[in-house]
C-alpha positions as CSV (number, residue, x, y, z in Angstrom):
1,X,81.6,120.8,76.7
2,X,83.4,117.7,75.3
3,X,81.3,115.8,72.8
4,X,79.4,112.8,74.1
5,X,81.0,109.5,73.0
6,X,78.4,107.0,71.6
7,X,80.7,104.6,69.7
8,X,81.9,101.3,71.2
9,X,84.8,101.3,68.7
10,X,86.3,104.6,69.9
11,X,90.0,104.1,70.8
12,X,89.5,105.3,74.4
13,X,86.6,103.0,74.9
14,X,88.5,100.1,73.5
15,X,91.5,100.8,75.7
16,X,89.2,101.0,78.8
17,X,87.7,97.7,77.9
18,X,91.1,96.1,77.4
19,X,92.0,96.9,81.0
20,X,89.7,94.2,82.2
21,X,92.3,91.8,80.9
22,X,95.7,91.2,82.6
23,X,97.4,91.6,79.2
24,X,95.9,95.0,78.7
25,X,97.0,96.2,82.1
26,X,100.5,94.8,81.6
27,X,100.9,96.5,78.3
28,X,99.7,99.9,79.3
29,X,100.6,100.2,83.0
30,X,97.0,101.3,83.6
31,X,94.1,99.8,85.5
32,X,90.4,100.4,85.7
33,X,88.7,101.9,88.7
34,X,84.9,101.8,88.6
35,X,82.4,103.6,90.8
36,X,82.0,107.0,92.5
37,X,83.6,106.0,95.8
38,X,86.5,104.2,94.3
39,X,87.3,106.9,91.8
40,X,87.0,109.5,94.6
41,X,89.4,107.5,96.8
42,X,92.0,107.3,94.0
43,X,91.8,111.0,93.5
44,X,92.0,111.8,97.2
45,X,95.0,109.5,97.6
46,X,96.8,111.3,94.8
47,X,97.1,108.5,92.2
48,X,97.8,109.5,88.6
49,X,94.4,109.4,86.9
50,X,94.9,109.4,83.2
51,X,91.3,109.7,82.0
52,X,87.8,109.6,83.5
53,X,84.7,108.3,81.6
54,X,81.3,109.3,82.9
55,X,77.7,109.0,81.7
56,X,75.9,112.2,82.5
57,X,72.5,110.5,82.6
58,X,73.7,108.1,85.3
59,X,75.5,110.5,87.6
60,X,72.8,111.6,90.0
61,X,74.8,112.6,93.1
62,X,76.2,116.0,93.9
63,X,79.4,114.3,95.1
64,X,79.9,112.6,91.7
65,X,79.4,115.9,89.8
66,X,81.7,117.8,92.1
67,X,84.3,115.0,91.7
68,X,84.2,115.5,87.9
69,X,84.6,119.2,88.4
70,X,87.6,118.8,90.7
71,X,89.3,116.4,88.3
72,X,88.8,118.8,85.4
73,X,90.3,121.6,87.5
74,X,93.4,119.3,87.8
75,X,93.5,119.0,84.0
76,X,92.5,115.3,84.1
77,X,90.8,114.3,80.8
78,X,87.1,113.8,81.5
79,X,85.1,112.2,78.7
80,X,81.2,112.0,78.8
81,X,79.8,108.8,77.2
82,X,76.4,107.5,76.6
83,X,74.7,105.2,79.0
84,X,75.0,102.2,76.6
85,X,78.7,102.8,76.3
86,X,79.0,102.9,80.1
87,X,77.0,99.7,80.3
88,X,79.4,98.0,77.9
89,X,82.4,98.9,80.2
90,X,80.8,98.2,83.5
91,X,81.8,95.1,85.5
92,X,78.4,94.8,87.1
93,X,74.8,95.6,86.6
94,X,73.4,99.0,87.3
95,X,76.7,100.9,86.8
96,X,77.2,104.1,88.8
97,X,78.2,106.0,85.7
98,X,81.8,106.7,86.3
99,X,85.1,104.9,85.8
100,X,88.8,106.0,85.6
101,X,91.9,104.8,83.9
102,X,94.6,105.1,86.5
103,X,98.4,104.5,86.4
104,X,99.7,101.6,88.4
105,X,102.3,102.0,91.1
106,X,105.4,99.8,91.5
107,X,106.4,99.2,95.1
108,X,109.4,97.2,96.2
109,X,110.8,95.9,99.5
110,X,113.7,98.3,99.3
111,X,111.3,101.2,99.3
112,X,109.5,100.0,102.5
113,X,111.7,100.2,105.7
114,X,110.9,97.3,108.0
115,X,110.8,99.8,110.8
116,X,107.6,101.2,109.4
117,X,105.8,97.8,109.6
118,X,104.6,96.5,112.9
119,X,101.8,94.2,111.6
120,X,101.5,92.8,108.1
121,X,100.0,90.1,106.0
122,X,101.7,88.1,103.2
123,X,99.8,86.0,100.7
124,X,101.7,83.3,98.7
125,X,100.4,82.9,95.2
126,X,96.7,83.8,95.9
127,X,94.3,82.9,93.1
128,X,91.0,84.6,93.9
129,X,91.0,88.4,93.3
130,X,87.9,88.8,95.4
131,X,89.7,87.3,98.4
132,X,92.7,89.7,98.0
133,X,90.4,92.7,97.8
134,X,88.4,91.6,100.9
135,X,91.6,91.0,102.8
136,X,92.7,94.5,102.0
137,X,89.5,95.9,103.3
138,X,89.9,93.9,106.6
139,X,93.5,95.0,106.9
140,X,92.3,98.6,106.7
141,X,89.6,97.9,109.4
142,X,92.2,96.6,111.9
143,X,95.0,99.0,111.1
144,X,97.5,96.6,109.5
145,X,100.5,98.2,107.8
146,X,101.2,96.4,104.6
147,X,100.3,93.6,102.2
148,X,102.9,91.4,100.5
149,X,102.0,89.3,97.5
150,X,104.6,86.6,97.1
151,X,105.5,84.3,94.2
152,X,102.9,85.6,91.8
153,X,99.2,84.8,91.7
154,X,96.5,87.4,91.5
155,X,97.1,90.7,89.7
156,X,96.5,93.3,92.4
157,X,95.0,95.6,89.7
158,X,92.3,93.1,88.7
159,X,89.0,95.0,88.7
160,X,87.6,92.5,91.3
161,X,90.5,93.3,93.7
162,X,89.9,97.1,93.3
163,X,86.2,96.8,93.8
164,X,86.4,94.4,96.8
165,X,89.0,96.6,98.5
166,X,86.5,99.4,98.8
167,X,89.3,102.0,98.1
168,X,91.9,100.5,100.5
169,X,94.1,99.6,97.6
170,X,94.9,103.3,97.2
171,X,96.1,103.7,100.7
172,X,97.7,100.4,101.7
173,X,101.3,99.6,100.7
174,X,101.2,96.5,98.5
175,X,104.5,94.9,97.6
176,X,105.3,92.1,95.2
177,X,108.2,89.9,96.0
178,X,109.6,86.4,95.9
179,X,109.0,84.5,99.2
180,X,112.7,84.1,100.0
181,X,113.3,87.8,99.3
182,X,110.5,88.8,101.6
183,X,111.6,86.3,104.4
184,X,115.1,87.8,104.3
185,X,113.8,91.3,104.5
186,X,111.5,90.4,107.4
187,X,114.3,88.7,109.4
188,X,116.6,91.7,109.0
189,X,113.8,93.8,110.5
190,X,113.4,91.5,113.4
191,X,109.9,90.5,112.3
192,X,108.1,87.4,113.6
193,X,106.9,85.3,110.7
194,X,103.7,83.4,111.6
195,X,102.6,80.7,109.2
196,X,99.3,78.9,109.0
197,X,98.6,75.2,108.6
198,X,95.7,72.9,109.3
199,X,98.3,70.5,110.9
200,X,100.0,73.1,113.2
201,X,99.8,72.2,116.9
202,X,99.4,75.7,118.2
203,X,95.9,77.1,118.3
204,X,95.8,80.6,117.0
205,X,94.3,81.8,120.3
206,X,97.2,80.6,122.3
207,X,100.0,81.9,120.0
208,X,102.5,84.3,121.6
209,X,102.5,87.0,119.0
210,X,105.0,89.8,119.3
211,X,105.4,92.9,117.2
212,X,106.6,93.4,114.6
213,X,104.9,90.4,113.0
214,X,103.7,89.2,109.6
215,X,101.0,86.6,109.1
216,X,101.6,84.4,106.1
217,X,98.8,82.6,104.3
218,X,99.2,80.2,101.4
219,X,97.1,79.9,98.2
220,X,93.5,78.8,98.3
221,X,94.3,75.4,96.8
222,X,97.7,74.5,98.2
223,X,98.3,76.4,101.4
224,X,101.9,76.9,102.5
225,X,104.5,74.4,101.4
226,X,106.9,72.6,103.8
227,X,109.7,75.0,102.8
228,X,107.4,78.0,103.5
229,X,106.6,76.6,107.0
230,X,110.2,76.0,107.8
231,X,111.0,79.7,107.2
232,X,108.4,80.7,109.8
233,X,109.0,81.3,113.4
234,X,105.7,79.8,114.4
235,X,102.8,78.1,112.7
236,X,99.2,78.2,113.9
237,X,95.9,76.5,113.1
238,X,92.3,77.4,113.3
239,X,90.0,74.7,114.8
240,X,87.6,73.0,112.4
241,X,84.7,71.1,113.9
242,X,82.6,70.4,110.8
243,X,83.3,68.4,107.7
244,X,85.0,71.3,105.8
245,X,88.8,71.0,105.9
246,X,89.6,74.8,105.6
247,X,88.2,78.3,105.8
248,X,87.9,80.7,103.0
249,X,91.2,82.6,102.7
250,X,89.7,86.1,103.5
251,X,87.7,84.7,106.4
252,X,90.8,83.0,107.9
253,X,92.8,86.3,107.5
254,X,90.0,88.2,109.2
255,X,89.8,85.9,112.2
256,X,93.5,86.0,112.8
257,X,94.0,89.8,112.2
258,X,91.2,90.6,114.6
259,X,92.6,88.2,117.2
260,X,96.1,89.6,117.2
261,X,95.6,93.3,116.7
262,X,95.8,95.5,119.7
263,X,92.8,97.7,120.3
């Protein structure tokens, strides 16, 4: 059995800790996956797991122990660590006792045929990683096909995105692109682009939505710019009766996706 790691200064532990920062993820091409369910989803989806750290004293479920055994059978490096070391790496209280260092995947528009996308969501410069992860989870629930992250913003491999996605990040195509590049790709595929604006005259419940379509949402602070809205085939609004001027980004995405998906 591999010797239990107890030192916080061990190179592998230091590398895992660095992946909580964008710089560390960019330099290594790795990201951190924490929790039994999330590591299990990464393994089932066939992602390249470089290393797994686990605290034997914290792993109490049969599933977790069998997951370790399956990864070891695939020659994945599995390293037991002490509970204090795991606590130092965990992103929340009461860690489940397992996390993985996983290779990132680069996806491009050229690698995703428009014919394979009938309903999608595009976020322009989103700033909140929790929102992006929650949106991924909602997209999975309604059966949407792809998420596009346009013009920068949140790093999709931020630990909060991974955690909030509840494993969807390992199954949903996620493509980074410039807005204009995405708009050209969508038009060539005959996709209806639907923008969102508090000032749009069309109520989302009256919108004539036709597949294939892509819902486009702006950043939490700025929304969509005038040039973004001009590029859309249609813009819709959600009614606001109270004093608040807008909905949370993930809530707005959820309302619209559930309204327009065919059940």
